[in-house]
N, C-alpha and C positions, 0 to 999 in steps of 0.2 A: 362739845357733844356732837355726835353724828346724827343726822336725820335718818329715821327709819324709812325704808323703801316701802311703797305701797304695793299691793299684790298685782294690780294691773296698771302699769304706767304707759304701756304702748297701746294704741287703739287696735281693736280687733278688726280683722278684715271682714268686710260686708259681702255676704254671698248674694248673688242676684236672686230676686224673689220671683216666684211664678204663682200666678193666681189660678187655682183649680176649683172647679165647680164641685160642691159636695156630692152631687148625684153621681159624678164620674168616679169619685173616690169610693163612694158606697158600692157602686157596681163592681169595681175591682176588688174591694174588700170581700164582697159576697163571693166572687169567683175564687179568691184565695181560700175562704172558709170551705167552699165545696171541694177544692183541690186537696185540702188537708184533712178531708174526711168528716167535715162538719163538727169539729170539737166544740164543747160547751165552754164558755168563759174566755174565749180568745178574741172577742170582738175588737177590743182596743188595739191589741197587737196587730190584728189583720188590717185595721184602719191605718195604723202608722206605716205598716209595710206597703199598703196600697198607695198611700200618699207619697212615700219615699220613691217608689217605682215610677209613679206618674211624674213627679218633679224631675227625676233624673231624665226621663224620656223627653219631657218638655224642654229642659235645658239643652239637651242634645240636638233637638230640632225645634227652635223657637217658633216656627210657623205652624206648629201642631195646633189642632182645634181645642185641645185641653187647656190652652193658655188663655182662651177667651172667656170672659165672664159676662153673662147676660143678666 
């Protein structure tokens, strides 16, 4: 009998983590909300978009002040 292969046998690559202050994300999400015409019900999408933008920017320049957590 052959053994069944498991779905994830190889370890997944670990992406570097960046710590972001919630107030920084909130400010960017608010700006995105304004830029998009202040739509109702898009707060979660705006938060995720802001977080993604800020993480990308922080990874591109690790000396950025958004990587510091107080």
